[in-house]
N, C-alpha and C positions, 0 to 999 in steps of 0.2 A: 504493499499500500503506499510505500515511501515515494516511489516514482510518480504516481498519479497526483500526490499532494504537491510534489515539487512542480510538476507541470501546471497544476491549477494555480499555484502561487505565482508562477512565471507569467501565466496568462493575465492574472489580476494586475501584476506589475506593469505589463505591456499596456493593459487597458487604461490604467491610471496615467500612463505617460502620454496618452493620446490627447490632442488639442480639444476635441469635443468634450470628453468627460471633464477635463480641466476647466473649460469655459462654463459648463453646467454647474460644476461644483463651486466655482467662483461666483456665478450668478446667485446660487442658492445661499452661499455665505453672506453675500451683501444683503440679500432679502432677509435672511435670518437676523443679521446684525441690525438692520434697520428696524425689523419688527421688535427685536429685544430692546433697542434704545427707546423706541416709541412706547413700548409697554412699561419700561423702567421709568421713563419721565411721567407717563400717565399715572402710574402707581404712586410715585413720589408725591405728585401734586394732589392726587385724590386722598392719599393717606394723610398728608398735611392738612388738607381741608376738613377731613372727617374729625381728626384729633382737635384741630383748633376750634372747630364748631362745638364739639362736645365740651372742651374745657371752658370756653366762653360762656356756653349756656349754663354749665355747672356753677361757674363763679357768680354769674348774675343771680341765679336762683339762690345760692347760698347767701349772697350779700342781701338779697331781698328779705330772706327769712331772718337773718341776724339782725338787720335794722328794724325788723318788725317785732322781734321778741326781746332784744337787748334792753329797751326802756322798761320792761316789767321787772328787771333784776333790781334788788335793793342796793343801796350804795355800797355796802360791805358784804357781798354775797358770800354765803357759806359754801362748804362743799356740797351740801344737799341742794342748795339753790343752783349751783353749777351743774349738778347731775340732772336736776329737773329741766334745766335750760338745754342740756344736750339731748335729753329724750324728746323735748319739744321739737328740736331741730330734726331729729331722726324721723319723728312722725310727720313732720312737714315735707319730708322727702318723698312721701307717697308710698310707692311699692318697694322701698328699700334701696333707692338709688345711691345713697351714700350713708356712711356711719360717721358720727361726729364725736369729738371730745374737746374739752375746754381746758386750757392751762392758764394759771394765774401767776404772773410775774416770773415765768420760766419754770414754774413748778411742775409737779406730776400731772399727767393727763387724767381727766375725769370724764368718763364717757365710754362709748362702744368702739371708737376708732382704734385700730391697732396698726402697728408697723410704720408709725411716723418716723421719718429719718432725722438723725441729729442735725444734719445740714439745714433742713427746713426749719427745725426748731430754733436754730441759731440765728437765722436771718429774720425770723418774725418776732423774736423775743423782745426786742427794743424798738421795733419799727412800727409804722402805721400803714404799710403797704402790703397788699395781698401778694403772696408768692405761691407758686405751684410747681410741681415736677411730676414726671411720669416715670414709674419704676416697674421693673419686672418682679413679680411676686410668685411664690410657689403655686398659688391658686390662679395666677393669670396676671395680665397687666393691670396696673392700678394708677389712678391720678390722685395725687396728694395736694391738698390746698391748705394753706395757712393764712387766716384772715383776722387781723386785729379787730377788736370790738370798741366802739365808741359809745359813750353814755347818751349823748344828745346828737342830733343832726342825723343825716343819712348820707351814704356814699363814703368813698375813701377820701381821706384828707379833711374830713369835717368832724366837728364835735370834739369832745375832751376824751383823750385816750384813757381807757379804763384799766390797762394792764392785762386784760384778758385777751386770749387768742383762741379762735375757734379753728380746729383742725378737722378736715373732712377727708375721708378716703372713699373714692369712687371706683367701682369695677369698670374696666374697659373691654370686657369680654365681647359685648355686643359689637363694639367698634372693630375689634380684631376679627370677628366673624365677617363684618362688612369688608374689611380689608382683604381677608382670605378669598371672599367671593370675587373681589376685583382681580386678584391674582388668577383665580380659575377662569374668569372671563377673558383676562388678557391671553392666557395660554389657549383657551378655546378658540380665540380669534387668530392667534399667531400660527398654530399648527395648520389649520386649513389654508391660511394665506401661504404658508411655506410650501405646502403640497401643491397649491395652485401655481406657485412660482416656477414649478418644473416645466410647465408648458411654455411660457414665454422664454424660459431659459433655453429649452430645446429649439424653439423657433429662432431666437437670437443666434444660437450656436450654428444652426443650419445656414442662416443668412450670412454669417461670417465665413463659415468653412466651405460653403459651395464654391466661391471663387478660388479659395486656397486649393481645394480639390482639383478644380480645372487647371490651376497653375501646375500642380504636381503632375497631372496627366500629360500636359503639354511638355513639361520638362523631361518626362520619361520618353516621350516621343522624339524630342530632339536628341536625347542621349542615344536613342536607337538609330539615329540617322535622318529622322524626318525634319530636316531644317526649315521646311516651308510651313511649319505648324504655327498657327496664329489663334488668338483668342478674341472673342467679341467683347468690346468694352461696353459695360452696362453701368449707368449712373455716373456720379461725379465725386464720389467719395474717395478715400485713401486707396481702397482696394481697386477701384477703377483706374486710379493713377498708377498703381503697381501693375495692373494688367497691361496698360498702355506702355509702361516702361519695359515689360517683358516682350511685348511685340517688337518694340525698337531694338531690343537686344537680340531677339531671334533673327530680325531682318539683317542686322549688322553681321551677326555670326554666319548667316547664310552667304552674304556677300563676300566676307573674308574667306570663307571656306571655298567658295567657287574660285576666288582669285588664287588662293594657295594651291588648289588642285590644278589650276591652269599653269601656274609657274612650275610646279613639281612635274607636270607632264611635259612641259617644254624642256625642263632640265634633263629629265630622263631621255627624251628623244634626242636632245643635243649630245649627251654622252654617248648614246647608242650610235648616232650618225658619225660622230667624230671617231669613235673606236672602229666603226666599220670602214670608214674612209682611210683610216691609218693602217688598217690590217694588211691591205694588198701591197702598198709601197714598203712597208716594214718587212713583209715576207721577201720582196725582191732585195731589199737592203741586207737582210740576214744572209741570203744566198751569196751575195757579192762579198760580204765580210767573211764568210767562211772560206772563200777562195783566197782573199787577201790574208787571212790568218795563216793559211798554209805557207804562203810566200813569206810572211814575216817570220814564222818559226823556222823556215828552211834557210834563212840567211841570205836570200836573194835581194832583199831590200836593205837600204841603208838603215843603221840602227835608229836614227831619229824617226825615220818614216815607219819603221816597224813598230816602234813604241806608239806612235800616233794611230796606226792601223789597229793594234790591239786594244787601245782605249776606245776607239770608235766601235769596234766590234762588241766590246763589253757593254757599252751604253746602248748600242742597238738591241742586244739581247734583253737588257733591262726594260727598255721601252716597249719591246714586243710583249714581254711578260705582263707589263702594266696594262697594255691594251687588251690582252686576253683576260685579265682580271676585271677591267672595266666592262667588257663584253658579258662576262659571267654575272657581274652585279646588275647590269641592265636586264638580263633575263630574270634574275630574281625579282627585281622591282616590277617588271612587266607581268609576273606570274607565269612566265613561259617556261620556267625550269621544270622538268619532269623527271621522274624516277624510272629507271630500267632495272627492275629487281630480278635477282637471281639467287639461288641457293649456293652459297660458297662457304669454304672452310675459313674459320676465323684465323688459323695459323697461316693459311695460304695468303689471305689478304695482307697480313702484317709483313710477312717475309717478302712478298712481292714488292711492297713499297720500299723496303730497305734495299732490295737488289737493284731496283730501277735507279735509285739515287746513289748507289755505291757506298752506302753506309755499312761499315764493317761491324761484326760482332766479335768479341765483346769490346773492342777498343772504343768504338763510338756509340754503340747502342747495346743495351742488355735487355733481353726479352724474358718475361715471366708469363707463360701462357698455360692454360689449362691442359692437363694431360689428355682429357677425352676429346680435345679439339672439336668443339661444337660447330654446327653449321648455322649460318645466319642468312636471312633473306634481306639482302641490301643491294644498292647500286654500287658495285665494286669500284667503279671509276670515281664516284664522289667520295667514298670512304678513303680511297687512295689519296685524293686531294686534301682531306681532312688530316689524315696522318701525316702526310708530307709537310703540310704547313706546321703542325704541332712539333714534329720532330726537328724540322729545319730551324724553327725559332728557338727550340731548346739548345741545339748545337751552336747557333750563332750568338745568342744572348746569355746562355747559361754556361755550364761546364760539363764536358764529356766525363764518363759515359752517361748517356740518356737512358733512363729505365722505362721501357714499355711494359706495363703490367695489365693483364686482361683477366677478368673473372666473369663467370656465366652463371645465372640462376634461371629458374623456370620463367621469371618475368622479364628479364633484361640482360644485356651484355654491357659490362663496364670496362672501358679502356682508359687507363691513366698513363699520361706521358709526364715524367718528372725528370728534372735536370738537377744538377749539383752546384748551380750558380748562386749569385746573391739574392735571387728572388725578384719579385716585382715591387717597385715602390708603392706604398699604401695609397698615395694620391693618384696613381696611375691605374691600380688594380680594378676599380669600378668601370674603367673606360677602355679596357684592352680589346674588347670586341667592337668598338666603334670604328667606323671607316676612317682610314688615314691616321689612325691613332698609333703613336710610337712612344716607346718607354722614354727615350731621351729627346725632349723637344729641342734641345740645342743643336742636335745633329739632324738638320732638315733633310739632308741627303743620306740615304743608307742603302743597303743591298735590297731591302724590301720596299714594296709600294705602300704599305700600311693598310692593304685590303685583305691580306691572307687570312687573319683570324676572323674578319667579318664574313668572308666567303665560307670559311670552315663552319662557322656557326649556322649559316643559312643552309648548308648541306645537311647538317645534323637535324635542323628543324624539318627539313623535307622528310626525314625518316621518323618524324614525331619524337625525336630525342632531345637531349639537352647537352650543352657544352658549358662547363664552368671552369673558373680559374681561381687558384688559391695559393698561398705560400706555405710551404711545409714548415713544421716546428723546427727541424734541424737545419734549415736553410734550403734554398731552391724553390722553384715554382712548379706547380703541378696542374695540368689541364686534364679534365675528366670528361669523357664522352660516355653518355648513357644512351644506349639504343634499345628500345622496347622490342620484345619478341612478339611478333604478330600471332594471331590465332591459328594461322596455318602451319606455324613452326612447331616442331615437337622437340622435346628435350631427348637427346640421344641417350641419356642415361636411363 
């Protein structure tokens, strides 16, 4: 069960990374935050209004009763008089809205009120102003009122202070129930609003993502090569401007691509034409220089003339080789290079390459070949070109002897050509297969044309194989050719 859970978690992760769910979630969060802020502000205002109205009403009612009953007190009331006064105030509350107690000159409370805080007693002891506070009690929220009593007059600040303070305790359970009802009503309104916000969120996400989806589809078409892809510009918003910019970019890309293709085709045609035109005169020149070489080596020519003839012959051969390489590259670029496959012996292919070039074993080349001598289905001429380029480069730029090591598996044949030289510089290694690339840029002229490794890689690619270059840990460079064995081939083992 572990794998399905991992896949499910991965699907959820991918889903949440999508732009549509993120837009919907953001829209819902904004809607929820707006509803929450609105509900909180409404609750706060309504709660303050309910509590303020309750305490103002209670203070007015208590003041009215105190002013009505206080004149009946004797000038020096006893505790019994104060107890009777408190009971009268309790009866005046009707259904028991409050419980009262009376204190004289900061003394003990006389009456039914309980839980009067010390802070309230302290601020009302010597004053003539009514104070109140809201407190949380074990039985619920309470409103505590402290009101000084005057012997004559009515209202705060009038009459002679009596030293008496009436304390009243009111239950706020009804108000708390009203506030709870407000909270319930706020949630009851916010939840449906949040649910209904899903629909405009989906609609808004669709309106935003539809042009984005069209842009993605168009970009995929352009990536696949359809550079004439264009989008209809709808509206005048930012997405419409983005679509217009995309169309402009696509048109510019199509124009540049057409120009690059034209220039590339002209360059290929020019190289092919020049190589073809040079091939015939170079062949004639090579034939003439061969005759002159014999005369120069036989001593029939003056020494200076003989040296000049040999130099011209050498440069002519180099030029002829470069022309042949350019012709081969032109065929690769034009897609005209084809394979002529045949079943041949791996050992025969490698030894034939060494014999044709006169490379001796083991002085110049050491071979390490499989004992079973597998047969491979390749174009022998092209593999010969690959091996000749790799071994020739190793002998020229590395140090003899060069090791040619071959291994065979059921899937592929691997041929490695390694030398004992200094290796390839790190800054040159990534570019060794590029055309006209040379390890020593300071030597503009050398024995090679700079096309040998590029041609070798193209020949290996024609066989669906790979050609890589690396430096060996102990020194020297190694080129590795990997040729896959086709389904028609059988392992001789």
